[in-house]
Each structure stands twice: as C-alpha cells, then as structure tokens.
C-alpha positions in Angstrom: 0.0 0.0 0.0 1.0 3.6 -0.3 2.5 5.5 2.7 0.2 7.9 4.5 1.4 11.5 4.9 0.5 12.9 8.3 0.5 16.7 8.5 0.8 18.3 12.0 -2.0 20.4 13.4 -1.2 24.1 12.8 -2.4 25.0 16.3 -0.1 22.5 17.8 2.8 23.8 15.7 2.1 27.4 16.9 1.9 26.2 20.5 5.3 24.4 20.2 6.8 27.4 18.5 5.5 29.8 21.2 6.7 27.5 24.1 9.3 29.2 26.3 12.8 27.9 26.9 14.3 27.4 30.3 17.1 30.0 31.1 19.2 27.3 32.8 18.9 24.1 30.7 17.6 25.7 27.5 14.8 23.1 27.2 11.2 23.7 26.5 9.1 24.7 29.5 5.5 23.4 29.7 2.8 25.4 31.4 2.4 23.1 34.4 6.2 23.3 35.2 6.8 27.0 34.2 8.1 29.5 36.8 8.9 33.1 35.9 11.2 35.2 38.1 13.4 38.2 37.5 12.1 38.6 33.9 13.2 35.1 32.9 11.6 31.6 32.6 12.7 28.5 34.5 11.7 25.0 35.2 10.6 24.6 38.8 13.4 22.1 39.3 16.0 24.3 37.6 15.3 27.4 39.8 18.1 26.8 42.3 20.5 28.8 44.4 23.9 29.4 42.7 25.8 28.9 45.9 24.1 25.9 47.7 22.1 24.5 44.8 18.9 24.3 46.8 15.6 24.6 45.0 14.0 28.0 45.4 10.5 29.5 45.4 9.2 32.8 44.3 9.1 34.4 47.7 12.4 33.1 49.0 15.2 34.2 46.6 17.4 37.2 45.9 18.9 38.2 42.5 22.3 39.8 41.8 23.4 40.6 38.2 21.5 37.7 36.6 22.3 35.1 39.3 19.8 33.9 41.9 20.6 33.0 45.5 18.6 31.9 48.5 18.4 34.6 51.2 20.7 32.9 53.7 23.5 32.5 51.1 22.9 36.1 49.8 23.2 37.5 53.4 26.3 35.4 54.2 28.1 36.4 50.9 27.3 40.1 51.6 28.5 39.9 55.2 31.7 38.1 54.1 33.1 41.3 52.4 30.7 44.0 53.4 29.8 45.0 49.8 28.0 43.7 46.7 31.2 43.4 44.7 33.9 41.3 46.4 31.4 39.3 48.3 30.0 37.9 45.0 33.4 37.3 43.3 33.6 40.6 41.4 36.0 43.5 41.3 35.4 46.7 43.2 34.0 49.6 41.1 37.3 51.6 41.5 39.3 48.6 40.1 36.8 48.2 37.2 37.1 51.9 36.4 41.0 51.7 36.5 40.9 48.7 34.1 38.6 50.5 31.7 40.7 53.6 31.7 44.0 51.7 31.5 45.4 53.0 34.8 47.2 50.9 37.3 45.9 51.1 40.8 49.4 51.4 42.2 50.7 53.9 39.7 50.7 57.6 40.8 50.5 60.6 38.4 53.9 62.2 37.5 54.3 65.8 38.5 57.1 68.3 38.0 56.9 69.5 41.6 57.1 67.1 44.6 53.8 67.2 46.4 52.5 65.1 49.2 49.5 63.1 48.0 46.7 62.0 50.4 46.3 58.3 50.8 43.3 56.7 49.0 40.7 55.0 51.1 38.3 52.4 49.9 34.7 53.6 49.7 33.6 50.6 51.7 34.8 48.8 54.8 35.5 45.1 55.1 34.1 43.2 58.1 34.7 39.6 58.7 31.5 38.9 60.6 30.8 35.2 60.9 27.4 34.4 62.5 28.7 31.2 63.9 26.7 31.5 67.1 23.4 32.1 65.2 24.2 29.1 63.0 24.8 26.9 66.0 21.6 28.2 67.6 19.6 27.5 64.4 21.3 24.1 64.0 20.4 23.3 67.7 16.8 24.4 67.2 16.6 22.5 64.0 17.9 19.3 65.8 15.4 19.9 68.6 12.5 20.3 66.1 13.8 17.3 64.2 13.9 15.3 67.4 10.4 16.6 68.4 9.1 15.6 64.9 10.7 12.1 65.3 9.1 11.7 68.7 5.7 12.8 67.3 6.1 10.3 64.4 7.1 7.6 66.9 4.1 8.4 69.1 1.8 8.4 66.0 3.3 5.0 65.0 2.7 3.7 68.5 -0.8 5.0 68.5 -1.5 3.4 65.1 0.1 0.1 66.4 -2.2 0.3 69.5 -5.2 1.0 67.4 -4.3 -1.9 65.1 -3.9 -4.2 68.1 -7.3 -3.0 69.5 -8.9 -3.5 66.1 -7.4 -7.0 66.0 -8.8 -7.7 69.5 -12.2 -6.4 68.5 -12.1 -8.5 65.3 -11.1 -11.6 67.3 -13.9 -10.9 69.8 -16.3 -10.5 66.9 -15.1 -13.7 65.3 -15.6 -15.5 68.6 -19.1 -14.0 68.9 -19.8 -15.1 65.3 -18.5 -18.6 66.1 -20.7 -18.7 69.2 -23.6 -17.5 67.1 -22.9 -20.1 64.5 -22.6 -22.8 67.2 -25.9 -21.7 68.7 -27.4 -21.7 65.2 -26.1 -25.2 64.7 -27.6 -26.3 68.0 -30.9 -24.7 67.0 -30.6 -26.4 63.6 -29.9 -29.8 65.3 -32.9 -29.2 67.6 -35.1 -28.3 64.7 -33.8 -31.4 62.8 -34.6 -33.6 65.8 -38.1 -32.0 66.1 -38.6 -32.5 62.4 -37.5 -36.2 62.7 -39.9 -36.6 65.6 -42.6 -35.0 63.6 -41.9 -37.3 60.6 -41.9 -40.3 62.9 -45.2 -39.3 64.3 -46.5 -38.6 60.8 -45.4 -42.1 59.8 -47.1 -43.6 62.8 -50.2 -41.5 62.0 -50.1 -42.8 58.4 -49.6 -46.3 59.6 -52.6 -46.0 62.0 -54.6 -44.4 59.1 -53.6 -47.5 56.9 -54.8 -49.7 59.7 -58.0 -47.7 59.9 -58.5 -48.1 56.2 -57.9 -51.8 56.5 -60.4 -51.9 59.4 -62.9 -49.9 57.4 -62.4 -52.4 54.5 -63.0 -55.2 57.0 -66.0 -53.3 58.3 -67.3 -52.9 54.8 -66.8 -56.6 54.2 -68.6 -57.3 57.5 -71.3 -54.8 56.5 -71.6 -56.6 53.2 -71.8 -59.9 55.1 -74.3 -58.4 57.4 -76.3 -57.1 54.4 -76.1 -60.5 52.8 -77.2 -62.0 56.1 -79.9 -59.4 56.4 -81.0 -60.2 52.9 -81.0 -63.8 53.8 -83.0 -63.0 56.9 -85.4 -61.1 54.8 -85.7 -64.0 52.5 -86.1 -66.5 55.3 -86.5 -66.3 59.0 -83.3 -66.7 60.8 -82.8 -68.4 64.0 -81.9 -66.8 67.3 -78.2 -67.7 67.0 -77.9 -65.8 63.7 -79.7 -62.8 65.3 -77.3 -62.8 68.3 -74.3 -63.0 65.9 -75.6 -60.0 64.0 -76.1 -58.1 67.2 -72.6 -58.9 68.4 -71.1 -57.9 65.0 -73.1 -54.6 65.1 -71.8 -53.8 68.7 -68.2 -54.7 67.7 -68.5 -52.3 64.7 -69.8 -49.5 66.9 -66.9 -50.0 69.4 -64.3 -50.1 66.7 -65.7 -46.9 65.1 -65.6 -45.1 68.5 -62.0 -46.3 69.0 -61.0 -45.1 65.5 -62.6 -41.7 66.1 -60.8 -41.4 69.5 -57.4 -42.4 67.9 -57.9 -39.9 65.1 -58.7 -37.1 67.6 -55.7 -37.9 69.7 -53.4 -38.0 66.6 -54.8 -34.7 65.4 -54.1 -33.1 68.8 -50.5 -34.4 68.8 -50.0 -33.0 65.2 -51.3 -29.6 66.3 -49.0 -29.7 69.4 -46.0 -30.6 67.1 -46.9 -27.8 64.7 -47.3 -25.3 67.6 -43.9 -26.4 69.0 -42.2 -26.0 65.6 -43.7 -22.4 65.3 -42.5 -21.6 68.8 -39.0 -22.8 68.0 -38.9 -20.8 64.8 -40.1 -17.7 66.6 -37.5 -18.2 69.4 -34.7 -18.6 66.7 -35.9 -15.5 65.0 -35.9 -13.6 68.3 -32.4 -14.8 69.1 -31.2 -13.7 65.7 -32.7 -10.3 66.1 -31.2 -9.9 69.6 -27.7 -10.9 68.2 -28.0 -8.4 65.4 -29.1 -5.7 67.8 -26.1 -6.4 70.1 -23.7 -6.4 67.1 -25.2 -3.1 65.9 -24.8 -1.5 69.4 -21.2 -2.8 69.6 -20.3 -1.5 66.1 -21.9 1.9 67.1 -19.8 2.0 70.3 -16.6 1.1 68.3 -17.4 3.8 65.7 -18.0 6.4 68.4 -14.7 5.5 70.1 -12.9 5.7 66.8 -14.4 9.1 66.1 -13.4 10.3 69.6 -9.9 9.0 69.1 -9.6 10.6 65.7 -10.9 13.9 67.1 -8.4 13.7 70.0 -5.5 13.0 67.6 -6.6 15.9 65.4 -6.7 18.2 68.4 -3.2 17.1 69.5 -1.9 17.6 66.0 -3.5 21.1 65.9 -2.0 21.9 69.3 1.5 20.7 68.2 1.2 22.7 65.0 0.2 25.8 67.0 3.1 25.3 69.3 5.5 24.9 66.4 4.1 28.0 64.7 4.5 30.0 67.9 8.0 28.7 68.3 8.9 29.6 64.8 7.4 33.1 65.2 9.3 33.6 68.5 12.6 32.4 66.9 11.9 34.7 63.9 11.3 37.6 66.1 14.4 36.9 68.1 16.4 36.7 64.9 14.9 39.9 63.6 15.8 41.7 66.9 19.4 40.3 66.8 19.7 41.2 63.1 18.4 44.8 63.8 20.9 45.1 66.7 23.7 43.9 64.5 22.7 46.4 61.8 22.6 49.2 64.3 26.0 48.3 65.6 27.4 48.1 62.1 25.9 51.5 61.2 27.3 53.0 64.4 30.7 51.5 63.8 30.7 52.8 60.2 29.7 56.2 61.4 32.5 56.2 63.9 35.0 55.1 61.2 33.8 57.7 58.8 34.1 60.4 61.5 37.6 59.2 62.3 38.5 59.1 58.6 37.2 62.7 58.2 39.2 63.9 61.1 42.3 62.2 59.7 41.7 63.8 56.3 41.2 67.2 57.9 44.5 66.9 59.7 46.1 65.7 56.6 44.8 68.7 54.6 46.1 71.0 57.3 49.6 69.4 57.2 49.6 69.6 53.4 48.6 73.3 53.5 51.3 73.9 56.1 53.9 72.1 53.9 52.8 74.0 50.8 53.0 77.3 52.7 56.5 76.5 53.9 57.6 75.5 50.4 56.2 78.7 49.0 58.1 80.7 51.6 61.4 78.9 50.8 60.8 79.5 47.1 60.3 83.2 47.7 63.5 83.3 49.8 65.5 81.6 47.0 64.1 84.1 44.5 65.1 87.0 46.7 68.6 85.6 47.3 69.0 85.2 43.5 
C-alpha cells in the first residue's frame, strides 16, 4: 500500500513554537512546570541557588546581576566582604574603572613638583563577621525540632500500632461471637432437625394408623356386606336366634371399633397440632435470638465507631496543638532573629559612622599638614628668588 502522509496540526505547531525555553537548561518549558522570576523563565526544578544549589521558590530568593541566590546565602556572601562586589566574586567599582581607563591602581601621576598626596581610602569597609553562634543556635533548634518531629512520628506510630492491636482484638472478639452464634445456630438447627424427625416419625405412625383404619374400614365394609347378605338372607327367610345374636354382636363390635377409631384420630390430630405449635415456637425463638444478636452487634459497632471518632478527634486536636506550638516557636525564633539582626545592623551602622568620622578627622588633619607644607615650600621658594 502507499505510505500515508501525516501533517501536523497548525495550532499544535504554533503552540510548540511559542513555548518558552528554560534560562538554565535551554529546554522547552510546559505550562504546568513553568516558573517566571526576574524577567526570565525557569523549570521549577532548575530554579536553584547558585551557591548551595537548593531549590528556590518565588518568595524566597534574591537576585544579583542575573544570578539567583537563597536569602541565607545572599546575606552570608554580603557579610563576608561587606559590599556587593567582592562578596560575590567581582571587582570593586574603582578597580573596574581603572581597568577600563588603562590606569594601574598602584601607579601615581607624574608631577614636576614634589607634592604630598593623600592616601586613597576604599569607599567601603570590610568586616569579617561570621554568624557562627546564630548558625549553632539555628542548628540546635533544627535538631530539637527534628527530634520533636521524630518523637511525634514515633508516638503516632505507637498510637497506630495500639489502634491496630485493639482492632485485631475487636475483630477476634467479633469472630468469637460469630463462632458462638454459628454454634448456637447449629444447635438450633440440630434441635429443629430432631423435632422434624420426631414429627416425621409421628406422621409415619399416623399414616400407619390411618392405613390400619383403612384396613379396618375395609374389614367393616366386608362385614357390612356380610351383614347385608345375612340381612337379605334373613329377609328372605327367617333366621334363628343364634344368627340374630351373631348379627347383634357384630353390630356392637362395629360401633366399638368406630368409637376407638374416632378417639385415635382425635388424639393424633391433637398431637399433630402440638407438634406444629412447638415448631412455630422454635422458629419464633430462633428469629428472636437472631434479632437480639443483630441488635447487640449493631450496638457494639456503634460504640466502636464512636470510640474511633473520639480517638480521631483527639488526635486531630493534638496535631493542631502541636502545629500551633511549632508555629508559635517559629514566630518567636523569627522575632528573636529579627531583633538580633536589627541590633547587628545598628552596631554596624554606628561603627561605620565612627569610622567615617575618624577618617574625616584624619583627612582634615592631613589637609592642614599639606597646606602647612605648601606654605613653607612657598616661603622657601620666595627666599631663594630674593637671594638670586
């Protein structure tokens, strides 16, 4: 067959063409993983600190000439040199200006007359401030929080283990109750089977007695036929006294047998009614026992569910309390750090002011000495001119 040509969708082509590129890895950035910061586009995993390589977020970074840093690294690098040039591995602005103009920082301009030049001071001061105590304090607090979280996790695991053991105990008790219920049901079934067998036995006896009654009725019918034949014979001819007595005895025997048969049938009917009544009572008792067991199981399940809800609520309250304490601890530590940082800044500012005043006094004295030296040189020059 001929090959099929598949043309791309123009909308998809436009979307691929308009897709941004990551500023770090230069790969395409999809909308779900796009992060824009400092006028550039990054992957969420590529947006990292240049110093410690930790992943950053939009509210926790600082930018310096196209490089991004986390705030602790940015503060540490600034405090290392006290300025935004040497602390980030760059030249001072004075050195950059000297390199651009081709001047050497150590070279001095050549003059025809010897003059005393004032020393050049750097515009910024260098302080080697190492916040080791703060780092130790933060590390200690971090270890304490880590230990607290591990203890909370251990307590949660122990609570889950206790809950699992309690659930296993409850399930074992429920299985035992179910086994007891099954055993009771088996006993009830055996009792019903025994009653059913007794009923069947009595029904068999009743059927046997009914068969005997049928045979007796057949015999009675035969006797009645014989009596009818005899009666006919008596009608045809006069019978003697012996035949009459025999007929009378047969009639009495028939009446007695009929009375016995009726009494036996009534007794068997009463027994059958009693058996049926007993069977209905057993069924009603079994149904009542089953309903009671179901009600007890429902109550137990309701109690277990209530206990689980209370335990879950208690655990949630404990978690909320721990979260609140951790939040208060973090706020307290943050406030303390802010106070310490403010104090450090004030001390640095005061020290810089004192240094600046000292430097201004030294410059004023130096200017006075330079003016005095120039005035003496001018006087010597005038004296030489006068002597010449």
